[in-house]
Backbone as numpy.savetxt, mean C-alpha at the origin, in Angstrom:
# Nx Ny Nz CAx CAy CAz Cx Cy Cz
-22.66 -11.01 -4.07 -23.50 -9.81 -4.07 -22.62 -8.56 -4.07
-21.66 -8.52 -3.16 -20.77 -7.36 -3.09 -19.36 -7.74 -3.53
-19.28 -8.69 -4.46 -17.96 -9.18 -4.90 -17.16 -8.06 -5.55
-17.83 -7.23 -6.36 -17.12 -6.16 -7.05 -16.55 -5.16 -6.03
-17.38 -4.77 -5.06 -16.93 -3.83 -4.04 -15.81 -4.45 -3.20
-15.98 -5.76 -2.89 -14.98 -6.44 -2.07 -13.64 -6.48 -2.78
-13.65 -6.85 -4.07 -12.40 -6.92 -4.82 -11.77 -5.54 -4.94
-12.60 -4.52 -5.19 -12.07 -3.16 -5.30 -11.47 -2.71 -3.98
-12.17 -3.01 -2.87 -11.67 -2.64 -1.55 -10.37 -3.38 -1.26
-10.29 -4.65 -1.68 -9.09 -5.46 -1.46 -7.91 -4.85 -2.20
-8.14 -4.47 -3.46 -7.07 -3.89 -4.27 -6.62 -2.56 -3.65
-7.58 -1.77 -3.18 -7.24 -0.48 -2.57 -6.41 -0.69 -1.31
-6.79 -1.68 -0.51 -6.05 -1.97 0.71 -4.63 -2.41 0.39
-4.48 -3.31 -0.58 -3.15 -3.80 -0.97 -2.32 -2.64 -1.49
-2.94 -1.79 -2.31 -2.22 -0.64 -2.87 -1.74 0.29 -1.76
-2.60 0.53 -0.77 -2.23 1.42 0.33 -1.08 0.83 1.13
-1.14 -0.48 1.40 -0.08 -1.15 2.16 1.25 -1.06 1.41
1.20 -1.31 0.10 2.43 -1.24 -0.71 2.97 0.18 -0.71
2.08 1.16 -0.85 2.50 2.57 -0.88 3.18 2.94 0.44
2.59 2.55 1.56 3.16 2.85 2.88 4.52 2.17 3.02
4.62 0.91 2.58 5.88 0.18 2.68 6.96 0.86 1.86
6.62 1.28 0.64 7.60 1.95 -0.23 8.04 3.27 0.39
7.10 4.03 0.92 7.43 5.32 1.53 8.34 5.10 2.74
8.02 4.10 3.56 8.85 3.81 4.74 10.26 3.41 4.32
10.37 2.55 3.30 11.68 2.13 2.82 12.45 3.32 2.26
11.76 4.18 1.52 12.41 5.35 0.92 12.93 6.29 2.01
12.11 6.56 3.02 12.52 7.44 4.11 13.68 6.82 4.89
13.62 5.52 5.10 14.69 4.82 5.84 16.00 4.92 5.07
15.92 4.74 3.75 17.12 4.82 2.92 17.67 6.24 2.90
16.79 7.23 2.86 17.23 8.63 2.85 17.92 8.95 4.18
17.34 8.49 5.26 17.91 8.77 6.59 19.26 8.09 6.74
19.39 6.90 6.14 20.62 6.12 6.27 21.76 6.82 5.51
21.45 7.32 4.31 22.49 7.95 3.49 22.55 9.45 3.79
């Protein structure tokens, strides 16, 4: 019934997690160098 919304929400959540991880890694690398 809400499969489309669920999949979209899942993709958004994964995208947000990846974005946060990349930002954290980038900031960590900047601070290190």
